[in-house]
N, C-alpha and C positions, 0 to 999 in steps of 0.2 A: 523063661526070660533070660536066665544066665546063659543057657545054651544058644539062644538067639543072639545074645550080645557077643558071645565068643565066636559065633559063626559069621557074623557080619563083617568083621575087619578083613578077612581074606578076600571077600568080594569087593570091598572098597579099594584095597591095595592093589587088586588085580586090574582095576579100571584104568589107571594111567600106564600100566605095563602092557607090552605086546603080548598076544595070546601065546602060551607055551614058553614064555621067557620069565626070568626072574624079575621081581619088581625093580623099577628104576627110580632112584632117589629124585625127589622133586627138583632139586637144584641142578642135577645133571640133565634132566629132561628140559628144564628151562633154558640152559645154555644151548642145548641141541636145537631148540626151536628158535632161539634168537639169532643163531649164526646165519641161516639163509636170508633173514630179513636184512641184516647189515650188508651181506654180499649183494643182494638184489638191488639195494639202494646205490651202492658204490658203482655197480656195473649197469645201472639203469640208463635209459636213453637220455633223460633229462640231465643226469649227472655227467655223463660222457659229453653231452653238448656243452655244458657250462665249462668243464675242464678244457675242452678243445678251444673255446673262445678265449679263455684266460691265457692259455699257452701261446696262442697265435698273437694275442695283443702284446705279450712280452717280446716275442720274436720280432714283431713289426716295429716296435719302438726302438729296438736295438739295431736294426738293419735298415731303417727307412731312408737315411741319406743315400745309400747305394741305389735304392729304387728311384729316387729323384734324379740322381746322376744318370741312371740307365735311361729314363724317360727323355731327358734332355738330349742324350746322345742319339737316340732313335729318331728324333725329329730332324736332326742335322742332315742336310742333303736333299730333303723333300722340296717340292716345288715352292712352297711358301717360304721356306728358309732360304732357298737359293735366291728368290726375288729380294729378300730383305738384306742379303749380303751386300748388294750394291749400295745400300743406305748406311750400313754399319759394319764395323769390323768385329762385332761381338760374335765371333764364331769359334767355339772351342773344338779341339781335335781329339783329345783322348779322355780317358776316365779321370785321371789325376788332375789334368788341366781343367776339366769341366767342374770337378768338385771344388778345387781351390778357387776357381773363378766365381762360382756361386757364393762361396763363403766370403771372398774378398769384396765383391761388387754388390752383393745383396745382403750380406750379413750371415753369420754362422747359423743363426736360428732358422734361416730360410731353407736349410738342408732338411728341415722337418715340415716344410710347407705342404699342406695337403694330408697330413697324418691323421687329422680328425675323421674325414670320410674314409680313410683307409681302415681305421679302427671300426667305424660303422659297418664297413664291408665285412669284416671278420665276424661280426655278430650273426651274420647270415652264412657267409661262405664257409668258414672253418667248421662251424657247428654242423652244417648240413653235410659237408663232404666226409667228415670223419664218421658221423653217425650213420649215414647212408651206406658207406663202405662197410662199416661194422655189421649192419643189418644184412647186407647182401652176402658178406662172408659167412655169417652164421647160417644162412640159407643153404650154402654150398657144403657146409660141414655140420657135424653133430652139435658142436658147442662154440665154434669159432676159434678154437685154440690150435687146430691142426693147420699145417701149411697148405695153402691152396696151390694147385697147378698154376704155372705162370699165365696161361691163357685165361683162366678163370679170374685170377687176380687182376690181370690187365682189363678184362671186361668190367669188373667191379670198379676199378680205378677210373676208367674213362667215363662210365655212367655217373659215378659220384661227383666227379669234377665238373662235368657238363651241367648237371642239374643244379649244383651249388652255385656255379658261376652265373647261370642264367638268372637265378633269383637275386644275386648280389650285383648284377651288372649296373644298375643305376648308381650305386655308391662308387663303383669303379670309374664310371664316366665323370662324376663330380670330382673325384680325386685327380684324374689326369688333367682336367681343365684347370684346376687350382695349381697344380704343379708347374704349369706353363706360364702362369701370370707374371712371375718375376722376370722371366725372359722377355715377355712382351713389353713390360715397362722399360726395360733397359734398351730396347730397340726403338723406343719412342712411340709405341703403339698404345692406343687407349686400352685400359683394363676392361676385360669382359665380365669378370666376376670379382667380388670382394670377400666372399665367405662361402662356406659349404651350403648354407641356406639360400644365399643369393644365387649361387650356381644352379641349385635345384629348381628354383622358381623360374630362372631364365630358360632353362632347358624345357620345362613344361610349357612356358609361354610361347616358345618358338615352335616346338614340335609336338606339344600335347604330351599325354602320358606315354604315348608310343615313343616319343623322343628320348625318354629315359633309357631306352634299350638301343640307342644308336651305337653301332659297333659291337652289338651283343653276339653276332655270329662269329667274327674272329675271336672275340673274347671267350666264347664258349669253346671254340676249337682249341684255343690256347690252354684253357683250364683242363680240358679233356687230356691233352698231351702232357701237360705239367703233372697232373695227378696220375697219369699212366706211368710217368717216370718216378714221381715221389711216393705215392701210396704203394704201388706195385713193387717198386724196388725196395722200399723200406721193409715191407712185409716179407718179401721173398728172401732178401739178404739176411734179415734178422733170424728167421727160422732156419735158414741154411747154415749160418754160423753156429747157432745153438745146437743143431743136430749133428753137423759134420765135425765140429770141434769140441762137442760135448761141454759147451759153456753155459752157465746159468743166465737168466734174464737180468743182465747187469748193465752198468753205465758203459762199459767197454763195447758191448754188443750194440747199444743204442748209438754210440758215437760212430762206429764203423758203418752201420746201416744207414744212418742219417747223412753222412758225408757222401756215400754212394748215391743216395736218393737225390740229393741236391745237384750233383753233377749230371745225372741222367735227365732230371727235370729241366735243367738249363739247356741241354742239347736239344731236347725235343720241343721245348716251349718257346725259345727265342724267336724263330721266324714268325710264328703266329702272334707273338707279343709285339713285334715291330709293326705288323699290319694293324693290330688292334689299337696301338697307340696313335698311329697316324690317322686312322679313321675317326677316332674319338676326338683328336685335337684339331681336325680340319674345320675351317669356317663353314657356316651354313647360310642358306638364304632365308627369306622370311617364312618359308614353309618347313624349315628344318632339314632341307636336303643338302647333302655335302657338295661343296664347290670344287673339290679336287678329285675325289674318287666316287665312283658310282656304287661301289661295294668292295667287299674283301678281295674278290677275285681281280677286280680292276686295280685295286691298290697293289696287290701282289705282282700283277703284270707290269704296272708302271715302275714299281721299285726295281724289279729285276732288269727291265729293258733300259732304264735310264742310269741306274747306279751299279748294276751287276748283281750276281747272286750273293756275293759277300755282304751286300747291304742288308740282307735278311738276318745277318748275325751282328748287326750294329748293336752295341751295348751288351754283347755276350759276356765279356769279361766282368763288368759290374753285375750283370745278371747272375753269372755263376758265383762270383764272389759274394753276392748277397744271398743266393739260394743256399749255398753251403752252410754259412752260419745261421741263416733263417731256419733251415731244416734241422740243423743241430740244436739250436735253441728251442725250437718248437717241440721236437720229439723228446728231448731231455726233460723239458718242463712238463710236458704232457704225461710222460711215464712216471716222473717223480711225484707229481700231484696225485696221480691215480694210486701210486704206492702208499702215499701218506693217508689217503682216505680209505684204504683197504680194498681197492679194486684189484682185479687180476691184471696181468700184463697184457698190453694191447696186441 
């Protein structure tokens, strides 16, 4: 009995230890087992999705007045606006004049008109684009931490942006229509919608469920180009700075990469954004068909032929001025929140 008793402990103590190694204390083994669980949670799909939505909401609230200004500028000069100029002198010329005009004639809070559907949009758009890009990046590399070749990163960015924007296009349509309501009232035109819910119901009533995707083609094209500029540039520049300059994953790297990302995204996305805004804002008949443009190609052709190629970059300055701080705010918030919860650098 004594021999059996003294012989049993080595067998029990060997059980939690790896074969051929010295016994590992229970506390050390516990820490080793808990570490992957915490890491997996912080880097999980669900956690990444939530963090991206929160970071995007912060950036949206901070820069939304510039988005409203950009939308008003892009509508100037189109057929509907030209026709209304004969009835009103309410026509702004530049970014500053437009922004101050909105605040003076409609109220400062109107600079955030349409922000609710914009936030709804990010519940889908930002979460899908970040998570899908991350999933595709991990497929191209062993663990997603290595830098991708530019062409692979571009492919991931275009795909992630297109899929995310197609899913979020209804919220974007509602946002654009609400943004233009203040301008319509000032021109003496009857309001089309009074709230996000009202706009949603009106769109469905006029064009059915399919009507919620009016303008989705140029919208998807724009998002693909914007994310080609934003995600691809941020990912590429960040890893380039870290490897070439031997810098750690810090705020300085995030700032430099996000500023570059915002500039490239504005250059690539503004023409498609102009087309998208005009198609979404145009009046429709009782069947939901546009009265000004037959589609994105027709809108592009009319815009260039009547207003010149430069019209495709109407609103570029506020678009860039917005994208730069939006990208900066988003990526800094995104990286900081991930760091706080123990996730790895993006």
